[in-house]
N, C-alpha and C positions, 0 to 999 in steps of 0.2 A: 169201245169203251165199256164193254159188258162182260169182262172176264169173271166177275163175281155176280152176275145177274141172277136174281132169285136166291141168293145165299144170304144167310144171317150170320153176323160175326160179333163175337165179344172180344174186345181188346182191352187188356189191362195196362196200367201205366199210361193211359191215353191222354192225360192232361197236358203233356208237353213232349218235346224230343221225338224219339223214334216212334213212340206210341201215337202221338198226335199226327205225325207224318203218315203213319200207316192208316189211321182212320180216314185221313183226307184222301189217300189213294184208293182205299176201299170204296169210299163214297163215289169217287170219280169212275170206278169200275162197276158200279151198279149194285153194290151190297147194301143191305140193311145193317146198321152198326149200333151196337151198344158200347159206350165208352165207360170204362171203370177207372177210378183213381182215388187215392186217399186224400188228395189235395182238392177240396171243393172249389176253390176259386179258380185254379188252373183248369179244372174240368169245365166249369161254366164258361170260361173264356174260349176254350177250344170248341165247345158245343155251339156257342153263339156264332163263331167264325164259320163253322161248317154249315150251320143253318142258313147263314147269309150267302155262302158260296154255292150251296147245293140245296136250293129251296124245295126240290122234289124228293130229296133223300129221306128215308125213314130213319130217324135217329132217336136214341135213348141214352140216358146217362145215369150212372149210379155211383155215389160216393161210398167207398168201402176200403177197409184195411184188410188186405188179403191174409194177414197173419191171424185174423179173427174168424174162425170157422162159421160162426153164426152170421156174420156180415157177408161172407162169401156165399153162403147158402141163400140168403135173401137176395143177393145181387144176381146170382144165376137164375133164380126163380123170376125176378123182375125182368131180366133180359129175355127169357123165354116167353114170358107173358106179353111183353111189348113187341117182340119181333115175330112171334108165332112159331118159334123153334130155334135151333142152333145148328149151324153147319161148320163154323170155323171158330176156334179158340186161339187167340194169340196171347201167350204168356210173356208179357213184356215188363210188368211191374217188378221193381227190384229195390233193394236197400244197399247202400254203400257204407263202407267203413275203412278208415285209413290207418288203423293200428297195425304195428308190426306184429307178426305172429308171436314173437317172443313176449310181447306185452299184452296181448289180447286176453280179456277176462272171460270166464264162462258166460257171464251175462251178455257180453258182446257177441260171442258165438251163438248163443241161443236166439238173440234178436235177429242176427243175420240169417241163420238157418230157418227161423220161423217165417220169414218173408220169402227168401229166394228158393228154398227147397220145399218146406212144408206148405207154404202158401200156394206155390205152384202146383204141388201134388193135390192139394185140396180142391183147387179149381178144376184140375183134370178129373178128379173123382166125381165131383158134382155135375160137371158138364158132360161127362161121357154118356150117360143114358140118352141125352138129347142128340149128341153127335152120332151115336149108334143108330138112333131112329132116323137120322138124316139119310143114311145109306151111302153117304159120300163125305163123311166127316173128316176134318183136318185139324190137327193141333200143330202150331208153330211155336216153339220155345225160343225166346231170344236169350242166348247165352252170351259169350264174349270170346274174342280171339285169345284173351288171356286165360281162358279155361285150359288152353294148350300151351301157352307161351309164358314162361316165368317172368316175373318182375318183382320189385320190392314195394312195400307200402300198401298193398291191397290184397293181402293174402287171404283174408276171410271172404271177401267178395269173389276172388278168383277160384277159391276152393268150392264155394257153393255153385258157381257157374260150371265148374267141371262136373259136379254132381248132377247138374241139370242135363248134361250130355249123356250120362249113364242112364238117367231117368228116361230120356228120349228114346234110347235104343231099346230098353226093356219094354217100355210102353208100346213101341212099334210092334214088337213080338206079340205082346198080349192082345193088342187090339186089331191086328190084321184080320182075324176071324170075324170081327164085327164091322169091317169096312171102314175103319178109322185109320188114317195115315198120321204119323207123328214124326216131325222133323225139327231140326234146330238151325238157327242162323247165328253165326258168331261175328258180331260187328267188331271192326277195329275202331280207332279213334274217330269219334263222331262229334261234330260241333253242335252241341245242344245247349239249351238254356241253363242246364245244371252246370256245365263247365264255364259258361260265361259268368254265372253268378259267383262261382268260386274264384274266378280270375278277378272280378271286380272287387271282391272282398279282400283280395291280396294286393290290390292297388294296380292291377294290370288292365289294360284296355283289351277289348275283343280283337282288335287288329294285332296287338302284340301276342295275344294267345295263339292266334292262327299261325304264327311263325314258329311256335315252340315244338311242334311234333312233325316237322317236315321229314325227319328221319324215321318216323314210325310206320312207314309203308314204302313200298317200291314206287307208288304213285307220287309220294312226296307231299302229301297234304292231308288235312282232315277230310272226312266224309261229311256230306250233308245228310241230315236225317232221312230225306227222301231216297237217298242211295241205299239205305237199309230197308226202306219200305218196299222197294221193288222186289228184292228176293223174297221177302215175307209174302208179298202178293202172289208171286209165282208158286211158292210151296203151298199156299192156301188154295190155289185155283186147281181146276181139273186138268190144267196143262201139266201138272206134276203128278198125274194119276198113278204113275209107276214108281214114284219116289216115296220111300218110307224108311225111317231109321237113319236118315242122312244128316250129316253135319256140313253146312254150307259156310265156308270161310269168306265172309264179306269184309275182308281186312286190308284191301289194297295191296296184297302181296306180303304183308308182315310175316305171315307164317312160313314163308320160304326164304326169308332174309338170313 
């Protein structure tokens, strides 16, 4: 249970879903963890749960909107001060939009790009000096299976997630000389609080929601957030020391259907 022993990690979007599951797994594997999220209440709830379940873990949290550079700068500085350095950055925070591409306004595009691409790039830029100093730094970008697989209704989100894969490959080239590995995970349909909330708002029960994406993978079900946290853990750890610039499809086989 020490795959991240003596490593310090900053995880964005850590208040719920894949980010919270990743923080939990990182704690279980010996990491010091800083949780970052724009939702202060969700962040507090996750932090309290982790402190209860991992009383010996070194934990820190920062409320920040990654689209705001000043907030990101303060968050990275706070994480480094609290943890004593930074070895791992998990870029999981994301914004969603359900407009059709034909209807999306420039303001919608700017908001989406501001979080999913510019926000991610800002985090990388500000964290890189510390990741380089680590000598074994790792960035894991959480993209989406739909960065590569078309669908309707989430074109803005999917476009930015595809851009994240290009960013991953380029950054891997640029940072290899500094000992920083950069990889991406592409989750398929993952059963998170976000999806449950949308379902409840539409009058659907969580049990009903679980039956709706059986055809969205060869495995025939939703993924649990922890099933995304495991590949993130592997890429973050030294077990993946020869892996950089990779895109790992954690999609239950969706991409080969």
